[in-house]
N, C-alpha and C positions, 0 to 999 in steps of 0.2 A: 674622433667621430666615427671612423670606419670600424674601430674596435668595439664601440658601443653598439653599432648596428649589427655587427657580427654576433655580439653577445645576445642581443635581443632575438636575432634570427635563430641562434642556437637554442635559446630558451623555447621559442615557439615550436621548433622542430621536435625537441624532446617532449614537450607537452603533448603534441599530436601523436608521437610514438607511444607515449604512455596510454593515451586514450585508445589507440588501436589494440594494444596488448590487453587492456582491461576489457574491451568490448568482447573480444573473442575468447578470452579466458572465462568471462562471465557466461557467455553463450554455451560453453562446454559444461558448466556446472549449474544447471537449472534448479536443482533441488538443494537448497541451503541446509546446513546442519541445524539441528534443533538447539534452541537457546537453553541456558541453564534453567530458566524459569519453567520451560516446558518439561524438563526432567523432574522438577519438583512437583508441579501439577500435571498429573497424567492427562494427556490429550484425549479428547473424545473421538473415538473411532466411529466409522460408519456402522459397523456391526453393533457396537455398544449402544449407539443412539437408537437403532431400531429395536434392540432387545429391551432397552429401558422404556421406550414408548409403549411397546406391546405389554410389558409387565405392569405398567402403571396406568393403563387405560381404564378409567372408571366405567366406561361403557360396557366392558366385558363383565365386570362385577354385576352391574345392573341386569345384564342379559341373563346371567346365571340365575339370579333371583327370580326373574320372570319365568324362566323354564321350570324352576322348582315350584313356583306358584301354580302353574298350569298342571304340572304333574300331580300335585296334591289335590287340585280341584278335580282331576280326572278320576281319582279314587273316591272323592266325596260325592260326585254326582251319580256314581254307580251304586247308590244306596237308596233303599225305599224311603219315602217320606216319613217323617216322625209321626207315630200314632197319636191320635187325639183322644183325650179323656174328657168325659162330661159328668158332672155331679149336680143333682138338683132334686127338688120336690115337685112331684106331679099331682095335679088334680086336688090340691088342698082347698077345702071349702072355705069360703070367705065369710060365712055367717058365724063362725066361731073359731076358725083356724084350729079345729080339733083333728089331730092326725088319725084318730081311730073312728071318726064319725062316718066317713064314707068308704065304701069298699074299693073305690078307684084310687084313693089317695095312696101314694107310695113314695119312698125315698129311692131315687133312681141313680145308678152308676152305670155309665156306658163307655165303650171304647170303639173307635173306628180307625180303619186303615185303608188308605188309598193305594191303588196299584196303577202306575203310569201305563200309557198306551203301548201295547206290543213290546218291542225291544228298545224303547226310547232310552232307558238308562244305559244299556249296553252301547248304543250308538253315540250317545253323548260322551261317555267315557272314551270310546274309541276315537272320536273326533278330537278331543282334547289331547290324547296321547300323540296323535299324528301331528297336531300343532306343536307340541313340545319337541318333537323330533327335528323341527326346523331350526331350533335355537343353536345347536352346536355348529351347524353350517353357517348360520349368521355370524357366529363368533369367528369362525375360520375366515370368512370373507372380510370381516372387520379387521382382523389381524393383517390380512393381505393389504387392505387399503391403508392401514396405518403404516405398514412398511413402505408403501409407495409414497405416501405423504411425507413421512419423516425422512425417508431416504432422499427424496427430492430436495427437501429443505436443507439437509446436510450437504448435499452436492452443490446446491446454490451457494451456501455459505463457504464451502471449500473453494468454489470458483472465484468468489470475491476475495477470499484470503490470499489465494495464489496470484490473482491479478494485482493486488496491492504489493505483494512481494516482487513481482516483475517490474512494476513501476518504480518501486524503491530502488531496485537494482539498476535501472536505467537512469534514474534521476542524477546519480553521481556522474554518469557519463555526460549528460547535458550540462551539468555544472562545470565539468572540465572543458567542454566545448566552449562554454561562455567565457571561461578564463583565458583560453587560447585565443579566442576572437578578440577579447579585450587587449591582450598583450600584443597581438598582431596589429590592431588598430592604433595602439599607443606608439608603437615603433614605426608606424607608417610604412611597414613592409607588407608585401603581398597584396592581395586584392580585397582585403577585409574592409568593409565600409561600416558606417555607423548603423545602418539599417540591419546589418548582420548581428550587431550587439543587441539591438532592440529585439530582433527575432529570437535570439537565444534566450533572453530574459522572458519573452512572451511564452515560449515553449515551456520554460520552467514553471511559469504561472499556471499554464494550462495543465501541467502535470499535477500541480497542487490541487487544482479544481477537480481533476479526475480522482485523486485520492479522497477528496472530501465526498464526492458522489459515491465512491465505493464504500467509504466508511458508513455513509447513510444506508446503503444497501445491506451492509454487514449487520448493522443494528436491526434492520427490518427482518432479516432471516434469523438472526439470533433470537429475537423476540418471539417469532413464530415457533422456533425450535424449542425454546425453553418451556413453553406451555405443555409440550408432549413429554417433557422430562420431569414434570412435577409428580412427587410421590405424596400420597395421602392415605388416610384411613377414615372409614365412615364414622368411627367414634369421635375422631378429632373434628370431622366436618360437622357433626351434630353439636359439639361443644362450641364451635365457631358460630353456628347459626343461632345458638341460644345466648351468646354473649352480648353484652350491651353495646360494646364498641368493637371495632375491627382490629384492635391491637393484637389479639391472639392469632390473627391470620398469619402474620409474618413468622410467629414463633412455631406454629403448628405445621406449616407447609415447608417442606424442604425440597431442594432441587438437586438433581443429579449433578448439575454443574451450576455455574453462576448465571444470573439473568442476562449478563452482557459480557463481552470479551471472552466468549467461549473459545477455548483453545482446541482446534481440530487437529487430527493427525495429518501428517504431511503426505500421506500415501493415498493415491486415488484408488478406491476399491475396484476390483475387476469381478463383475458379477457374472456368474455362469448362467447362460441362457438355457431354460428348459426347452427340450424338443427343438434343437437347432434346425432340424429338417423342415419344421413348420415355417421357418423364417428365412434361412439362407439359401433356399432353393430358388433358382431363377424362375421356374414355373410356379404360378400361384395356385394354391389348392382351391378346389371348388367348394361351394357352400355346403354341398352334401357331404363332403369329407371333413369339414370343420365342425358342423353342427353336432355330430355325435360326441366329439371330444369336448366341445364347449358345454354340452349338456351336463357334463360332470363337474362344471364349475360350482363352487359352494353356493354362490348367490342363486344360481339356477336351480340347484337341488332344494334350497330353502323355499323357493317359489313353488316347486313341484310338490313339496310337503303341504303347502297351503292349498294347492289344487286338490290333493287327496283328501284333505280335511273338508273342503267344500263338497266333494263327492259324497263323503259320509253325511254331510248336511242334507243332501237330497234324500238319502235313505231315512234320515231322521224326520224330514218333512212328510214322507209317505206314511210314517207311523200315525199321523194325525187322522188317517182314515179309519183307524181301529178305535174301539171304545175304551174309555177309561173306567176302570172298575174300582168299587169300594165295598168294603165289608164292615158292618157295624154290629155290635152286640151290647146288650144292656141287661142289668139285673135290677129289679124293683122290689124293694122291701115294703111289706104292708103290716100295719099294726093289727091288734085284735079288734074285733067289732065291739059295739057298745055292750053286747051281752057277755063279753069276755072270751068269746070263741076265737080260736086261732085262724088266721087267714093264710092262704098259700101265697108265697112270694111269686113274682113273675119274672120270667126270662124271655128276652126278645133277641132275635137275630135277623139280619137282613142283608141284602146285596143291592148296591146301586151301580148303575152304569149309564153312560150317556149314549145318545144315538146320533152319530155323525152322518146324517142323511142329507143335510143341505150343504153340500161340499163345493158348490160352484163358486161361491164368492170367497171362501176362506181356504179350505184345504187345497183346492186346485191351484189357486193363486200362490199359496205358500210353496208348493212344489215347484211351480214355474219360477218363482223367485229364487229358490235354491239352485235350480238348473242354470238360470241366467248368471248367478253369482259364480258358479263354476266356470262358465264360458268366459266371464270377465277375467278371472284369474288366469285362464289359458292365454288370453291376449296379453296379459302382463308378462307371461313367460316368453311369448313371441317377441314382444318389444325388447325385453332384456337380451334375448339372443341376437336380435338385430343390432342392439347397442354394442354387444361384445364383438360381433363380426365387424362392425364399422371401426371400432377402436383397434382391432387387430390389423385390419387393412391399413389404417392410417399409420400405426406404429411400425409395421413392417416396411411400408414405403419410405417413411422418414429414416428408418435405420439404414436401409440399403443406399439411399442417396447420401446419407451422412458418412457412410463408409467410403463412398467414392470421393467425397470431399476430403476426408482424412488422408486418403492415399494421395490425392493431388497436393495437399499441403506438405506431406512428408517427402514426397519424391521430387516435387517441382517448385512449389511456391516458396517454401521456407529456404531451400538452398539458393534459389534465385535472388530472394530479397537480401539474404546475407551477403551474397556475392556483390549485389548492387551497393550495399552499405560499405563493404570493404573497398570497392572500386572508387566510390565517391570520396571516401576518406583518404585513400592513397593519392587521388588526383589533387585534393585540397592541400595535402602536406607537400606536394611538389609544385605548388603555386599554379596548378593547371585546372583547378576545379572551383566551383562556387560553394560558399559556405551554406547557403540555403539548401543546396542539394544534399549536403552532408546531414543537415537537420532533418530534411524530409525523409531521407533514407533510414535514419535512426528511428523516426516516428513510425515508418512503415514496418520496420523490424519489430518494434514493440507491439504494434497493433496486430501483426501476424501471429506473434507468440500468444497474445491474449485470445485471438480468434481460435488458434489451435487448441488452447486450453479449454475454451468453451465447447468446441466440438467433442473433445474427449469426455467432458462432463456430461454433455447432452447425450452421448452414446450410453452412458451408464443409466441415465434417467429413462431412456427409451427401453433399455433392457429390464428395468424395474417394471415398467408398464406391461411389457410382453410377458414377464414371469407371472404377473397378476392375472393376465388374460389366459395363459396356458397352464395354470396351476393344476386344473382338473382334480384328480384324486391323488396326484403325485406330490410329494414334498419337494419344494423347490430347493435348490442348493445355492448357497451364497459363499463365495470364497474370497479371501483376501490374499492376493498373490504375494509370496515372499520371494527373496532373491533366488534361492535354489529349490523352492518348493512350489513353483507355479502350477496351478491347477491340481495340486495334490491334497490340499486340506479341504475337507468337506465339512461345512458347518450345517447347522439345522436349517430347515427351510425358512425363507424370509417370511412367508405367510403360514408356516406350519405351526405345529404345537410347540409351545415353549418347553 
């Protein structure tokens, strides 16, 4: 009987020792090696996701066509109206319809040409040209927003993927704890109670539930990410819209990756922050120092182009005070008189113009309307600048506090939690600790590791926001840190030109 108890006790001690070795070995290797399946299917990196989304964004294609439309129209409007021709019979007698009966009867051909008021055509063309200049900045702003949106989705999917990996890594440890508790309870040695076994099984069930929740989140982010990776062509889209059923939709649309189970790279991107002095300084910049820089933001420049276009609209409205001119000329052919004598043909020429003398209800109000439209566009610019300033203030404050939390986790919280877990496990293996405390300490370690991962991911998301806000006229830099090449590889700007 003593030999049996010694054997069970030896088995329990060995099992606890294996758990301790596994825990701290796993803690030292947080990033697991890629599976053979990942080597076959190339994982989707952060940079590839952003580039694919920017390249396959149909909004950009539509925006280019809008710009071309307005540019073509700017040329078309700077052209005189089409001349008008007129052909008819004038003064034909009704008592016989004889062309040569009356001297006033004639076959008449005329042409007229209208000339718009003042410099109306020039100002219309200029206004459309200025409007078209806003579209490249709109595309640049769109690319920047796509980078933030897709980058954030990729980072969220990465966080979920790594959280699942951390839970999977710790689940085997909880399974071993449950086995050790079962062995200890069966041998009636130590302080293990039935409630400890139930607690161990309960924690395993909770881990399963957490995995299910994370899998649900993973599907959520993968679905949102996949829509940005869809490639298409307008020709295929037209064919799909003209088809009777939607069967060709699946055949004609291809994805950069699968709709689900998208394999992401295992490396968290390290995004370079544009103008770190705007963010990492302890003193906050004043509004007057930020506004000139934010005024170079693509979205602000696009609004400024609209303001310039409306200013041209004021000049255009003032042309209504000038008269509109028209020139007309006609040639009338007359037949011989009843005596057979030739009659002279008739030529007529004239000028028409209007008299804009009653301007109070029309021209004055049209000019005032154009001025008010310009002022309204100015307020739109002010609102956009306020929005950018508020977003900058929020992002900077969140980043600085997040860096403090990261430092706290790295230097204090994580080491202390690991020490607590080691101490509770050591006490339990020496029959001097409680099993529940061991479980609680391991849960605390898992939660702290996931929280630390979330902080690191959140940092990159905030950097994405700040790079969008501070892009100005500078191409932002996005780097993927390598083992020996940290901060050395410069990629094209996240929101810059492809």
